[in-house]
N, C-alpha and C positions, 0 to 999 in steps of 0.2 A: 503493499500499500504506500503510495508515494506521501501522502499526510505523515503518516508514522515515520518514514525515512526522514522527511523534513523535520518532524517534531525533535527528532534524536540529535539534531544540532543545539536544541536548546536545554537539553537536559532530561532525564528520565522521567520528574514530576512532571513536566510539561508535555512529554509524550503520553503518559497514562492519561492526564487530563484532554487532550485533544482526540485521543481515541474513544473517551467516553462521550465526550461533546459531539462527534463526528461519527460514531457508530462505524459499523463494518461497512456501510453502504454510503459511505461520504463520495459524493459527486466528483468526479474527475476535474471539473472546472474551478471547484474550490481549492484543490490541490494545486491546480496551475496557478491560481491567483497566490497562494502563499508561496509557490517558488517564485513568482514574479515579484513579490515584496520582498523576499530575501535578497534575489539578486540586485534588487536597485537600492537596496539599505534604507527601504521605506519603513513608514509606520503605516500598518492598516488595521481598522477597525471592522468589525462585524455587530450587526445587530444582535445576534443571537448565536452562539456556537460559532462554528466555521461556515454556516450556511449563507447562501447568498451572495450578492456583489459587495465586495469591500470598498470602504471608502479608503483611498491609499493615497499618502503624500510622501514624496522624497524627501528623507531626512526628517530630523524635529525642527518645525518652525520656531524661531524665538519669538515670534508675535502671535498674540490669539487667533486660533483658526475654527471656526464654528463648523461644527460636524454636520453633515446632510440629513442626518438620522439620528435617533437615539442609539448610543452604541452599549454593548456588554461585553465585547471580547476586544481585546487588543495584542497585535502581534509587533512589537517594536524592536525591528532590526537596524534601527539608526544606531550611531555611536553615542547618542546622547539619552540620558533619563528626560520622561515627558511626565506632564501632569494632565490629568484629564479633570474637567469639571462639571460639575451639575448644571451650572449657567451657561448662556451664550456669549458671555463676555468674561470668561477666565476668573470669575471673582468666587470669592467663597470657599468652601471645603474642596480640596482635590484629592484624588489619588495619585501616588507617585510610583511610577514604574520605571526600573533601570533600562539601560540600552540591551539589547538581545534578550528581551523578555517577552513571554505569553502569559496572559491572565484573562480569566473571565470573572465580571463582575455584577451579577445578575440583581443583586440588592442595590446597586448605583447607576443612576441613568446617565451617561456621559453626553455632554452637549457640545463641549469646544475642550480645546488642548494646545499646549505649547512645550515648548523644550523646558524643562525644569532649570532653574537659575543657580 
């Protein structure tokens, strides 16, 4: 499975999480999206798990970027930590994720993000 091979680059915990989220029938388009995200050193967000079209951004922008939909999964293949906010203006409480990271956060609605300072 291409998703599993990709997750191995992020570590065993991420691979287990991705396998649970993606299930045995993960669409190959999702794996291709993740591979493209990794190759571009991009930050990619999904609404739920690793299904559907991702919102992809090259690198980690230093300015606040509004996400096109509410996100619950991040793949940060950039070289910088990112902060994901509940608001659309990068204010208030944020979740911080390191570079080369994969996380799901179902109890947190991400609406904007930027590189951590």
